MARTI-183365 format. One record per residue (C-alpha): y, z, x. Coordinates in Angstrom, 2 decimals. Each point is the difference from the previous one (the first is absolute). Example, Ala and Ser with C-alpha at 12.3 -4.5 7.8 and 13.67 -1.06 7.14 Angstrom:
REM residues 2
<<-4.50,7.80,12.30>>
<<3.44,-0.66,1.37>>
This chain:
REM residues 524
<<-28.34,53.60,2.68>>
<<-6.49,0.56,2.02>>
<<-1.85,-2.59,1.97>>
<<-2.38,-2.07,-2.05>>
<<-3.32,-1.39,1.05>>
<<1.21,-3.52,0.66>>
<<2.96,-0.89,2.23>>
<<3.05,-1.56,-1.53>>
<<-0.73,-3.36,1.59>>
<<-3.44,-0.19,-1.62>>
<<1.04,0.91,-3.53>>
<<-0.59,-2.90,-2.36>>
<<2.92,-1.01,-2.13>>
<<-1.60,-2.86,-1.87>>
<<-2.11,-0.10,-3.13>>
<<-1.60,3.18,-1.25>>
<<-3.76,-0.21,-0.27>>
<<-1.60,1.26,-3.18>>
<<-3.70,0.22,-0.72>>
<<-1.73,0.17,-3.31>>
<<3.25,-0.34,-1.92>>
<<1.17,-2.62,-2.47>>
<<1.08,-3.42,1.23>>
<<3.43,-0.40,1.48>>
<<2.86,-0.44,-2.47>>
<<3.59,-1.25,0.36>>
<<1.16,3.55,0.73>>
<<-1.95,0.13,3.25>>
<<2.02,-2.62,1.97>>
<<3.25,1.72,-0.98>>
<<-1.33,3.37,1.19>>
<<-1.30,-1.52,3.22>>
<<3.31,-1.75,0.63>>
<<1.94,3.25,-0.47>>
<<-2.46,1.85,2.26>>
<<0.29,-2.65,2.71>>
<<3.81,0.15,-0.06>>
<<0.00,3.82,0.22>>
<<-2.55,0.07,2.84>>
<<1.87,-2.64,2.00>>
<<3.22,2.00,-0.34>>
<<-1.80,3.11,1.26>>
<<-1.67,-1.76,2.93>>
<<3.07,-2.04,0.99>>
<<1.78,2.97,1.61>>
<<-0.33,1.15,3.62>>
<<-2.64,2.68,0.49>>
<<0.98,3.47,1.19>>
<<-2.92,2.28,-0.69>>
<<0.18,3.77,-0.22>>
<<-2.60,0.18,2.75>>
<<2.27,-2.02,2.32>>
<<2.98,2.23,-0.78>>
<<-2.07,3.13,0.61>>
<<-1.19,-1.28,3.37>>
<<3.56,-1.02,0.92>>
<<1.30,3.47,-0.93>>
<<-2.65,1.75,2.08>>
<<0.66,-2.38,2.91>>
<<3.74,0.78,-0.23>>
<<-0.70,3.74,0.18>>
<<-2.34,-0.55,2.96>>
<<2.61,-2.10,1.83>>
<<2.60,2.71,-0.56>>
<<-2.36,2.58,1.54>>
<<-0.72,-2.32,2.95>>
<<3.72,-0.66,0.52>>
<<0.80,3.70,0.00>>
<<-2.92,0.73,2.33>>
<<1.16,-2.66,2.47>>
<<3.58,1.22,-0.29>>
<<-1.06,3.60,0.63>>
<<-2.10,-1.07,2.97>>
<<2.95,-1.91,1.47>>
<<2.35,2.94,-0.51>>
<<-2.42,2.45,1.61>>
<<-0.59,-2.38,2.93>>
<<3.74,-0.23,0.61>>
<<0.33,3.77,-0.24>>
<<-2.74,0.40,2.61>>
<<1.79,-2.44,2.31>>
<<3.31,1.77,-0.50>>
<<-1.61,3.35,0.76>>
<<-1.60,-1.39,3.16>>
<<3.32,-1.46,1.18>>
<<1.73,3.21,-0.98>>
<<-2.41,2.09,2.06>>
<<0.43,-2.25,3.06>>
<<3.79,-0.01,-0.28>>
<<0.09,3.77,-0.43>>
<<-2.11,0.46,3.16>>
<<2.40,-2.33,1.84>>
<<2.98,1.95,-1.33>>
<<-1.58,3.24,1.19>>
<<-0.54,-1.51,3.43>>
<<3.61,-1.23,0.18>>
<<1.29,3.43,-1.01>>
<<-2.16,1.51,2.78>>
<<1.42,-2.48,2.55>>
<<3.54,0.91,-1.10>>
<<-0.75,3.71,0.35>>
<<-1.65,-0.37,3.40>>
<<2.77,-2.28,1.22>>
<<2.61,2.57,-1.01>>
<<-1.93,2.71,1.87>>
<<-0.68,-2.22,3.05>>
<<-3.78,0.29,-0.48>>
<<-0.78,-3.58,-1.04>>
<<-3.23,-1.38,1.53>>
<<-1.33,-3.51,0.35>>
<<-2.91,0.93,-2.24>>
<<2.45,0.67,-2.83>>
<<1.63,-3.39,0.62>>
<<-3.38,-1.72,-0.05>>
<<-0.85,1.61,-3.36>>
<<3.34,-1.12,-1.41>>
<<-0.72,-3.57,1.14>>
<<-3.49,0.19,-1.49>>
<<1.22,1.30,-3.39>>
<<2.85,-2.51,-0.02>>
<<-2.34,-2.94,0.60>>
<<-2.33,1.24,-2.75>>
<<2.86,0.37,-2.49>>
<<1.40,-3.42,0.85>>
<<-3.42,-1.56,-0.54>>
<<-0.43,1.70,-3.39>>
<<3.46,-0.97,-1.15>>
<<-0.60,-3.58,1.09>>
<<-3.42,-0.19,-1.69>>
<<0.92,1.83,-3.24>>
<<3.50,-0.98,-1.06>>
<<0.24,2.61,-2.75>>
<<3.11,1.72,1.32>>
<<3.20,-1.31,-1.55>>
<<1.64,-2.75,2.02>>
<<3.14,2.05,0.62>>
<<-2.01,2.91,1.41>>
<<-2.12,-2.24,2.24>>
<<3.09,-1.77,1.34>>
<<1.38,3.35,1.18>>
<<-3.21,1.63,1.18>>
<<-1.64,-2.75,2.06>>
<<2.93,-0.70,2.37>>
<<0.38,3.73,0.68>>
<<-3.71,0.32,0.73>>
<<0.08,-3.03,2.27>>
<<2.93,1.38,1.97>>
<<-1.67,3.41,0.31>>
<<-3.30,-1.56,1.11>>
<<1.72,-2.19,2.57>>
<<1.96,2.91,1.42>>
<<-3.12,2.17,0.26>>
<<-1.83,-2.76,1.84>>
<<2.85,-0.34,2.50>>
<<-0.01,3.73,0.61>>
<<-3.76,-0.11,0.58>>
<<0.37,-2.87,2.43>>
<<2.80,1.72,1.96>>
<<-1.05,1.28,3.48>>
<<-0.15,3.69,0.89>>
<<-1.12,3.06,-1.86>>
<<-2.18,2.99,0.73>>
<<-3.77,0.15,0.35>>
<<-1.96,0.05,-3.25>>
<<2.36,-2.55,-1.41>>
<<2.55,2.74,-0.78>>
<<3.69,-0.76,0.32>>
<<3.08,1.42,-1.66>>
<<2.99,-1.63,-1.63>>
<<2.11,1.78,2.50>>
<<-1.40,-2.18,2.74>>
<<0.96,-3.14,-2.01>>
<<3.34,-1.66,0.32>>
<<2.44,1.33,-2.56>>
<<0.43,-3.44,-1.65>>
<<-3.74,-0.23,-0.65>>
<<-0.16,3.54,-1.26>>
<<2.86,-0.68,-2.44>>
<<-1.57,-3.31,-1.10>>
<<-3.34,1.75,-0.61>>
<<1.58,2.73,-2.08>>
<<2.16,-2.49,-1.98>>
<<-2.87,-2.41,-0.67>>
<<-2.34,2.84,-0.99>>
<<2.53,1.44,-2.43>>
<<0.63,-3.39,-1.60>>
<<-3.72,-0.78,-0.29>>
<<-0.71,3.46,-1.42>>
<<2.70,-0.36,-2.65>>
<<-1.26,-3.44,-0.99>>
<<-3.56,1.25,-0.19>>
<<0.95,3.00,-2.12>>
<<1.90,-2.28,-2.37>>
<<-3.04,-2.29,-0.24>>
<<-2.29,3.01,-0.51>>
<<2.14,1.18,-2.95>>
<<-0.03,-3.49,-1.47>>
<<-3.77,-0.35,0.39>>
<<-0.61,3.42,-1.52>>
<<2.07,-0.91,-3.05>>
<<-1.81,-3.36,-0.29>>
<<-3.39,1.70,0.35>>
<<0.97,2.60,-2.60>>
<<1.04,-2.75,-2.42>>
<<-3.25,-1.91,0.61>>
<<-2.06,3.14,-0.61>>
<<2.03,0.70,-3.14>>
<<-0.70,-3.52,-1.30>>
<<-3.66,0.33,0.93>>
<<-0.17,3.25,-1.98>>
<<1.67,-1.69,-3.00>>
<<-2.27,-3.06,0.12>>
<<-2.86,1.57,-2.03>>
<<2.47,1.12,-2.67>>
<<1.53,-3.48,-0.13>>
<<-3.48,-1.50,-0.24>>
<<-0.84,2.32,-2.89>>
<<3.27,-0.90,-1.75>>
<<-0.64,-3.73,0.43>>
<<-3.59,0.31,-1.19>>
<<1.15,2.04,-2.99>>
<<2.61,-2.64,-0.87>>
<<-2.62,-2.72,0.34>>
<<-2.37,2.02,-2.18>>
<<2.66,0.35,-2.70>>
<<0.89,-3.71,0.12>>
<<-3.64,-1.08,0.00>>
<<-0.82,2.40,-2.84>>
<<2.88,-1.30,-2.13>>
<<-0.91,-3.62,0.78>>
<<-3.68,0.50,-0.86>>
<<0.86,2.01,-3.10>>
<<2.10,-2.89,-1.25>>
<<-2.65,-2.52,1.03>>
<<-2.71,1.90,-1.88>>
<<1.76,1.81,-2.82>>
<<1.98,-3.05,-1.19>>
<<-3.05,-2.24,-0.56>>
<<-1.98,2.90,-1.49>>
<<2.75,0.63,-2.54>>
<<0.17,-3.72,-0.77>>
<<-3.75,-0.11,-0.53>>
<<0.26,2.98,-2.35>>
<<2.50,-2.03,-1.98>>
<<-2.33,-3.01,0.13>>
<<-2.89,2.04,-1.39>>
<<2.18,1.30,-2.83>>
<<1.10,-3.55,-0.74>>
<<-3.58,-1.26,0.03>>
<<-1.06,2.89,-2.26>>
<<2.60,-1.20,-2.52>>
<<-1.54,-3.49,0.01>>
<<2.42,-1.75,2.38>>
<<-2.25,-2.13,2.22>>
<<2.72,-1.98,1.75>>
<<-0.74,-0.63,3.67>>
<<1.52,2.18,2.71>>
<<2.59,-1.61,2.27>>
<<1.28,0.98,3.48>>
<<2.32,3.02,0.06>>
<<0.70,-0.09,3.76>>
<<0.66,-2.60,2.66>>
<<-3.28,0.57,1.85>>
<<-3.67,0.53,-0.82>>
<<-2.26,2.87,0.94>>
<<-3.13,1.71,-1.31>>
<<1.71,0.55,-3.36>>
<<0.39,-3.77,-0.22>>
<<-3.78,-0.32,0.34>>
<<-0.34,2.51,-2.84>>
<<2.55,-1.93,-2.08>>
<<-1.97,-3.22,0.50>>
<<-3.17,1.74,-1.19>>
<<1.87,1.44,-3.03>>
<<1.30,-3.49,-0.87>>
<<-3.54,-1.34,0.00>>
<<-1.01,2.86,-2.28>>
<<2.97,-0.74,-2.30>>
<<-0.98,-3.65,-0.20>>
<<-3.49,0.99,-1.10>>
<<1.40,2.53,-2.48>>
<<2.31,-2.61,-1.49>>
<<-2.86,-2.43,-0.54>>
<<-2.21,2.74,-1.44>>
<<2.81,1.09,-2.30>>
<<0.47,-3.57,-1.19>>
<<-3.71,-0.19,-0.78>>
<<0.11,3.30,-1.92>>
<<3.07,-1.13,-1.95>>
<<-1.73,-3.24,-0.95>>
<<-3.11,1.93,-1.03>>
<<2.11,2.27,-2.18>>
<<1.68,-3.06,-1.50>>
<<-3.42,-1.41,-0.95>>
<<-0.84,3.34,-1.64>>
<<3.20,-0.28,-2.04>>
<<-0.89,-3.55,-0.99>>
<<-3.38,1.25,-1.14>>
<<1.69,2.66,-2.14>>
<<2.27,-2.62,-1.54>>
<<-2.72,-2.56,-0.60>>
<<-1.48,1.61,-3.11>>
<<3.37,0.31,-1.68>>
<<1.09,-3.49,1.01>>
<<-3.29,-1.45,-1.23>>
<<0.61,1.65,-3.37>>
<<3.60,-1.24,0.09>>
<<-1.14,-3.57,0.68>>
<<-2.77,0.22,-2.60>>
<<2.52,0.52,-2.81>>
<<1.91,-3.26,0.53>>
<<-3.30,-1.84,0.55>>
<<-1.23,1.23,-3.41>>
<<3.29,-1.01,-1.60>>
<<-0.21,-3.45,1.60>>
<<-3.62,-0.37,-1.15>>
<<0.83,0.98,-3.60>>
<<3.06,-2.26,-0.12>>
<<-1.96,-2.92,1.45>>
<<-2.78,0.44,-2.60>>
<<2.59,0.09,-2.75>>
<<1.55,-3.23,1.28>>
<<-3.41,-1.66,0.19>>
<<-0.98,1.07,-3.52>>
<<3.31,-0.92,-1.53>>
<<0.68,-3.12,2.03>>
<<0.35,-2.12,-3.15>>
<<1.56,2.58,-2.30>>
<<2.62,1.65,2.23>>
<<3.49,-1.22,-0.24>>
<<1.91,-1.09,3.07>>
<<1.91,3.28,-0.06>>
<<-3.23,2.09,-0.10>>
<<-1.55,-1.91,2.88>>
<<3.18,0.45,2.06>>
<<0.01,3.75,-0.73>>
<<-3.65,0.34,1.09>>
<<0.66,-1.97,3.16>>
<<2.96,2.28,0.80>>
<<-2.28,3.03,-0.39>>
<<-2.48,-1.52,2.46>>
<<2.82,-0.75,2.46>>
<<1.43,3.54,-0.20>>
<<-3.43,1.58,0.51>>
<<-0.58,-2.28,2.98>>
<<3.35,1.05,1.51>>
<<-0.94,3.61,-0.59>>
<<-3.27,-0.42,1.96>>
<<1.84,-1.88,2.73>>
<<2.46,2.88,0.47>>
<<-2.84,2.53,0.24>>
<<-1.94,-2.05,2.56>>
<<3.14,-0.81,1.95>>
<<0.94,3.70,0.32>>
<<-3.50,0.86,1.22>>
<<-0.07,-2.87,2.51>>
<<3.46,0.91,1.22>>
<<-1.22,3.52,0.76>>
<<-3.23,-1.06,1.72>>
<<1.39,-2.86,2.07>>
<<0.13,0.31,3.78>>
<<3.51,0.49,1.37>>
<<1.69,0.27,3.36>>
<<0.56,3.42,1.50>>
<<3.65,-0.82,0.73>>
<<2.37,2.11,-2.05>>
<<2.49,-1.52,-2.43>>
<<2.86,1.25,-2.10>>
<<-1.40,0.72,-3.45>>
<<1.71,0.33,-3.36>>
<<-1.07,3.36,-1.43>>
<<0.18,-0.93,-3.74>>
<<-2.11,-3.13,0.59>>
<<-2.54,2.02,1.96>>
<<-0.34,2.68,-2.68>>
<<-0.08,-2.37,-2.99>>
<<-2.66,-2.24,1.61>>
<<-2.11,3.09,0.73>>
<<0.38,1.34,-3.55>>
<<-1.24,-3.32,-1.41>>
<<-3.29,0.47,1.83>>
<<-0.74,3.29,-1.81>>
<<1.35,-0.83,-3.47>>
<<-3.47,-0.59,-1.43>>
<<-1.31,3.21,1.61>>
<<2.79,1.87,-1.77>>
<<-0.90,-1.65,-3.32>>
<<-3.69,0.86,0.38>>
<<0.76,3.66,0.83>>
<<2.77,0.34,-2.60>>
<<2.69,0.56,2.63>>
<<3.60,-0.96,-0.63>>
<<2.55,-0.86,2.67>>
<<3.58,1.13,0.48>>
<<1.88,-1.77,2.78>>
<<3.51,0.55,1.27>>
<<0.44,-2.58,2.76>>
<<3.59,-1.08,0.63>>
<<0.28,-3.70,0.88>>
<<2.58,0.54,2.75>>
<<-2.01,2.20,2.37>>
<<0.37,-0.76,3.72>>
<<-2.86,-1.80,1.72>>
<<-2.75,1.67,2.00>>
<<-1.88,-1.35,3.02>>
<<-3.78,-0.29,-0.04>>
<<-2.91,-2.23,-0.95>>
<<-0.29,-0.85,-3.68>>
<<-3.69,0.50,-0.64>>
<<-0.30,3.23,1.98>>
<<2.86,1.60,-1.93>>
<<-1.39,-1.40,-3.23>>
<<-3.31,1.64,0.93>>
<<1.80,3.35,0.37>>
<<1.54,-0.06,-3.46>>
<<-3.17,-1.44,-1.54>>
<<-1.90,3.00,1.38>>
<<2.54,2.41,-1.47>>
<<-0.03,-1.70,-3.41>>
<<-3.81,-0.13,-0.22>>
<<-0.25,3.65,1.08>>
<<2.45,0.88,-2.76>>
<<-1.97,-1.95,-2.62>>
<<-3.28,1.63,1.07>>
<<1.65,3.45,-0.18>>
<<0.62,-0.56,-3.76>>
<<-3.42,-0.71,-1.56>>
<<1.35,0.75,-3.49>>
<<3.13,-2.10,0.47>>
<<3.54,0.92,0.91>>
<<3.17,-1.28,1.60>>
<<0.67,-1.41,3.47>>
<<3.60,-0.27,1.14>>
<<1.23,-2.09,2.92>>
<<3.53,0.74,1.17>>
<<1.89,-1.41,2.97>>
<<3.31,1.12,1.46>>
<<2.00,0.26,3.21>>
<<-0.70,3.20,1.95>>
<<2.57,1.14,2.53>>
<<1.64,-2.67,2.11>>
<<-2.95,-1.94,1.33>>
<<-2.99,0.42,-2.33>>
<<-1.33,-1.36,-3.29>>
<<-2.07,2.45,-2.03>>
<<-2.72,-1.23,-2.39>>
<<-1.46,2.75,-2.18>>
<<-3.32,-0.48,-1.87>>
<<-0.67,2.80,-2.51>>
<<-2.96,0.46,-2.32>>
<<-0.51,2.52,-2.79>>
<<-3.61,0.64,0.96>>
<<-2.03,3.03,1.02>>
<<1.89,0.68,3.21>>
<<-1.32,1.29,3.33>>
<<-0.78,3.61,0.87>>
<<2.33,1.61,2.54>>
<<-2.81,0.69,2.48>>
<<-1.06,-3.67,-0.03>>
<<3.47,-1.50,0.20>>
<<0.34,0.22,3.83>>
<<-3.28,-1.91,0.44>>
<<0.51,-3.00,-2.27>>
<<1.11,-2.25,2.88>>
<<-3.02,0.89,2.15>>
<<-2.44,-2.90,0.49>>
<<-3.03,0.11,-2.31>>
<<1.37,2.91,-2.02>>
<<-0.11,-0.63,-3.75>>
<<0.14,2.05,-3.20>>
<<-1.84,-2.69,-1.97>>
<<-3.64,0.13,-1.03>>
<<-2.58,-1.29,2.53>>
<<-0.16,-3.79,-0.02>>
<<3.46,-0.41,-1.51>>
<<2.14,0.23,3.11>>
<<-0.18,-0.48,3.76>>
<<2.75,2.45,0.93>>
<<1.77,-2.64,2.11>>
<<2.65,-1.26,-2.42>>
<<2.70,2.62,0.59>>
<<-0.78,0.29,3.71>>
<<0.42,-3.75,0.49>>
<<3.11,-0.04,-2.21>>
<<1.63,2.69,2.13>>
<<-0.83,-1.84,3.25>>
<<1.47,-3.25,-1.39>>
<<3.22,1.67,-1.11>>
<<0.42,1.84,3.31>>
<<-0.61,-3.23,1.87>>
<<3.15,-1.36,-1.63>>
<<2.03,3.14,0.82>>
<<-0.42,1.78,-3.33>>
<<-1.87,2.96,-1.47>>
<<-1.78,1.18,-3.15>>
<<0.53,3.38,-1.62>>
<<-1.91,1.40,-2.96>>
<<0.67,2.70,-2.57>>
<<-2.50,1.06,-2.63>>
<<-0.65,2.69,-2.57>>
<<-3.40,0.36,-1.69>>
<<0.23,-1.12,-3.62>>
<<3.46,-1.57,0.44>>
<<-0.67,-3.03,2.19>>
<<0.68,-1.20,3.51>>
<<2.98,-1.74,1.64>>
<<-0.20,-2.11,3.14>>
<<3.30,-0.76,1.73>>
<<-0.04,-2.93,2.45>>
<<2.94,-0.18,2.40>>
<<0.65,-3.27,1.86>>
<<2.98,-0.95,2.20>>
<<2.19,-2.74,-1.48>>
<<2.12,-2.73,1.55>>
<<3.08,-0.81,-2.03>>
<<1.85,-3.29,-0.03>>
<<-2.97,-2.26,0.90>>
<<-1.56,-2.66,-2.21>>
<<-3.43,1.23,-1.12>>
<<-3.31,-1.83,-0.14>>
<<-0.75,-0.78,-3.64>>
<<-3.57,0.70,-1.03>>
<<-2.26,-2.41,-1.79>>
<<-0.69,0.97,-3.56>>
């Protein structure tokens, strides 16, 4: 967990083609490498498609029906043979009983003997051709029949007798008469025993034949239950996983999907297609994040230009003073003016360095980051904005906070967005507070609170929607908070907001920490 338009073997796992977009950046090879590894893992498993399993299940049911049909045919064929043998043996038994009765009454004719011989030969032939009678029964019946047949033939071949082939037992020697009676009784008893055995066997066969349809239904029902359970697991499991994937993607987690089972099927084809989509989403998100970063730089530029202009003016005035008083200034005055120039130059260098550090290109690999360094370096970027808008800062950032994992500039972009939003929410000035603390057992919480106008309750649920903004037209893109939320969620965190009109807004950023590991120190 479904078939896609291209077969698994034809799905490309290499570079993702983009048209009309910006030139490739260093993020693209990393995305393509991760996509290639995920696709190779998906395609490297043996293929067992749902279609193949469905065909195999139907074929198994068909083979069961064929097996039961052949078995029923064989049983019915044997029953027919048994019934035929049974009928022949019963006719022979009737004829033997007639011979015994006629012999006792002295009315036995040669015609009766001939019929006994005929029935005996027929029974012997059937028993020889169809060995269905138990071995013990056949061993007793056949010798008796042979003796009876031989005796009847001798009586038929004996001379004498009346016209019309009629003769009586009374005209036979007493020894032959006794032998005939004895042999007939023995053969009759053996035949009756065989008849009982064959009737029981035939009854059992008919009973099994009657039960065969019920057994077939039971087997088919069991197969139906097993196949239903197997296909439910094969379909429901991947569907539930894909529901989880969509929820994860909706929260901004674009990590590639990996194999969850030891074989591939149509859901694997779908997973491969989803991975290609995720790769494109990751690259598009990186482009949007960079675009939002440029918008932030544009917002900061005016304030930084003003901030740099002040030390430039001071340097210009000090330099003019040195030039005019080159011959009148004492050594101590010249040294003091040169120190002023040096300090103003250092001040400009720090401003430019902070801006360059924010705008530089960085790897997408995550590092362990020191939270106080991250927050202080971000605050330095907005210090002039706070001065211009008459905003004061209150920070409570403990130096011993555990480290968090992420990328420096993306997290700096998050907090820069929150700080600038807070400054813009206080046009007449106010206070911004930045507080950091440990939350629970595995999170660091950074709270950014402003004393501005606040957000109406009906607008609060929409502030993280893309392109939604409460600012005047032309003063906001509506992407800042949306991008900030996606960045934080990408690193396993979340952002929550509370606000009250007229009393300000608080953003709480939660990020998982990793204790006991040396952090990456940020450039200042």
